[in-house]
C-alpha positions in Angstrom: 56.3 -134.2 15.5 56.6 -133.8 11.7 53.9 -132.6 9.3 50.1 -132.7 9.4 47.9 -132.5 6.3 45.0 -130.1 6.0 42.4 -129.4 3.3 39.3 -127.5 2.5 36.0 -129.4 2.5 36.0 -130.3 -1.2 39.8 -131.1 -1.4 40.7 -128.5 -3.9 42.9 -126.7 -1.4 45.5 -128.9 0.3 48.6 -128.4 2.3 50.6 -129.2 5.4 51.3 -127.8 8.8 55.1 -128.3 8.8 57.8 -128.7 11.4 55.4 -129.0 14.2 56.7 -129.3 17.7 55.8 -128.4 21.2 56.6 -124.7 20.7 55.1 -124.4 17.1 51.6 -123.6 18.2 48.8 -124.0 20.6 45.2 -125.1 20.3 42.3 -123.0 21.5 38.5 -122.7 21.1 37.2 -119.2 20.5 33.5 -118.4 21.2 33.5 -114.8 20.0 30.6 -113.5 17.9 33.0 -112.5 15.1 34.2 -116.1 14.6 30.6 -117.3 14.5 29.6 -114.5 12.2 32.4 -115.2 9.7 31.5 -118.9 9.6 27.8 -118.2 9.1 28.5 -115.5 6.4 30.3 -118.2 4.4 27.4 -120.6 4.9 29.6 -122.9 7.0 28.2 -122.7 10.5 28.7 -126.4 10.8 32.4 -125.9 11.4 31.6 -124.5 14.8 31.1 -126.7 17.8 27.7 -127.2 19.4 28.1 -124.0 21.5 29.4 -121.9 18.6 33.1 -122.3 19.3 35.7 -122.2 16.5 38.7 -124.4 17.2 42.0 -122.9 16.2 45.6 -123.9 16.1 47.5 -120.7 16.6 51.0 -120.7 15.0 53.1 -118.6 12.6 52.8 -118.6 8.8 56.2 -120.4 8.4 54.4 -123.6 9.7 51.7 -123.4 6.9 52.4 -124.7 3.4 49.8 -124.7 0.7 50.6 -127.5 -1.7 47.6 -127.4 -4.0 44.8 -124.9 -4.9 46.4 -121.7 -3.8 44.3 -119.9 -6.5 41.2 -120.8 -4.5 42.5 -118.8 -1.5 40.2 -115.9 -0.8 39.7 -113.5 2.1 36.8 -112.1 4.1 36.7 -109.3 6.6 33.7 -108.5 8.8 34.6 -104.8 8.7 37.4 -102.6 7.2 39.4 -103.0 10.5 38.6 -106.7 11.1 40.7 -109.8 11.0 41.5 -111.3 7.6 39.6 -114.5 7.5 41.0 -116.7 4.7 38.8 -119.3 3.1 38.6 -121.6 0.1 36.3 -120.0 -2.6 35.7 -123.4 -4.1 33.6 -124.6 -1.1 33.6 -121.6 1.3 35.5 -123.5 3.9 37.1 -121.3 6.5 40.9 -122.0 6.6 43.0 -119.4 8.4 42.9 -116.1 10.3 45.6 -113.4 10.2 45.9 -109.8 11.2 45.6 -107.2 8.5 49.3 -106.3 8.7 52.7 -108.0 9.0 53.8 -106.5 12.3 52.9 -109.6 14.3 53.9 -113.0 12.9 50.6 -114.8 13.6 48.2 -117.2 11.9 45.3 -119.2 13.2 44.4 -122.5 11.4 40.8 -123.7 11.6 41.2 -127.2 13.2 38.3 -128.6 11.2 40.6 -128.6 8.2 42.7 -131.4 9.8 41.2 -134.9 9.8 40.2 -135.9 13.4 42.6 -138.8 13.5 45.5 -136.6 12.5 45.1 -133.9 15.1 47.2 -135.3 18.0 50.3 -133.3 16.9 48.4 -130.1 17.4 48.4 -130.8 21.1 45.7 -130.5 23.8 43.3 -127.7 24.1 45.0 -124.9 26.1 42.4 -122.2 26.2 38.7 -121.3 25.8 38.3 -117.6 25.0 35.4 -115.2 24.7 33.1 -117.8 26.2 30.4 -115.1 26.9 29.6 -115.5 23.3 28.7 -119.2 23.5 25.4 -120.2 22.1 23.0 -123.1 22.5 21.6 -124.9 25.5 23.6 -125.6 28.6 25.3 -123.7 31.4 28.1 -121.2 31.0 31.2 -122.3 29.1 34.3 -122.1 31.3 36.9 -119.5 30.2 40.5 -120.2 30.8 43.9 -119.6 29.2 43.4 -116.1 27.7 46.5 -114.5 29.2 48.6 -117.5 28.3 47.3 -117.5 24.8 48.5 -113.9 24.3 51.9 -114.7 25.8 52.3 -117.7 23.5 51.5 -115.6 20.5 54.2 -113.1 21.5 56.8 -115.8 22.2 56.2 -117.4 18.8 56.5 -113.9 17.1 59.8 -113.2 18.9 61.2 -116.6 18.0 60.3 -116.1 14.4 61.9 -112.7 14.3 65.1 -114.0 15.9 65.3 -117.1 13.7 64.6 -115.2 10.5 61.4 -117.1 9.8 59.0 -114.3 10.3 57.7 -114.3 6.7 54.0 -113.9 6.4 53.7 -116.0 3.2 51.5 -117.4 1.9 49.1 -114.6 3.0 51.3 -111.5 2.3 53.8 -110.8 -0.4 57.4 -109.6 0.2 56.2 -106.0 0.3 53.7 -106.8 3.1 50.6 -106.6 0.9 47.9 -109.2 1.2 48.0 -111.7 -1.7 44.2 -111.3 -2.1 41.9 -108.3 -1.8 39.5 -108.9 1.0 35.8 -108.9 0.6 34.4 -106.7 3.3 30.9 -107.5 4.5 28.3 -104.8 4.4 26.6 -103.9 7.6 23.5 -105.7 6.4 25.5 -108.9 5.6 27.2 -108.8 8.9 23.9 -108.3 10.8 22.2 -111.1 8.9 25.1 -113.5 9.8 25.5 -112.5 13.4 24.2 -115.0 15.9 21.4 -113.7 18.2 
């Protein structure tokens, strides 16, 4: 399917999702309170859908190439043990999620970074997770695909290990250390940003 361009909101950070194919990743919407809190803490709640969902393309770091503005890559964590939530410090646009270690070859790309007309190669929505956290008016949001999501993450991890493409760059260096020190929200900051 080729490559798909992504960028932060102001365009200072640009890159491509490369070598996409059917097995490269899957597209989900996560309604967890942590995804909502992270977006709101960055002042970017508008990247969530009308029910508070964050749309993600789950893949491996080998499919993410930053072409411009890597110096603007910054990291936020909701707690000392939370996900690493990478964003562009030029405009506070959420960009990627990773774990805090390199044991699992995983990265989530915030789909809002890809122009709507360019999203087709990311495939159809395959899961809606943590829907109990959905906000706004309307009935319950249907949950589906959670188990398959976990299975797909493990399959991609194993393929990356077997193929020798399990590098966690551009998020971690060759020694397994994050390329940026994460800013960890205080309890007060986290409470203020958390949806009711």
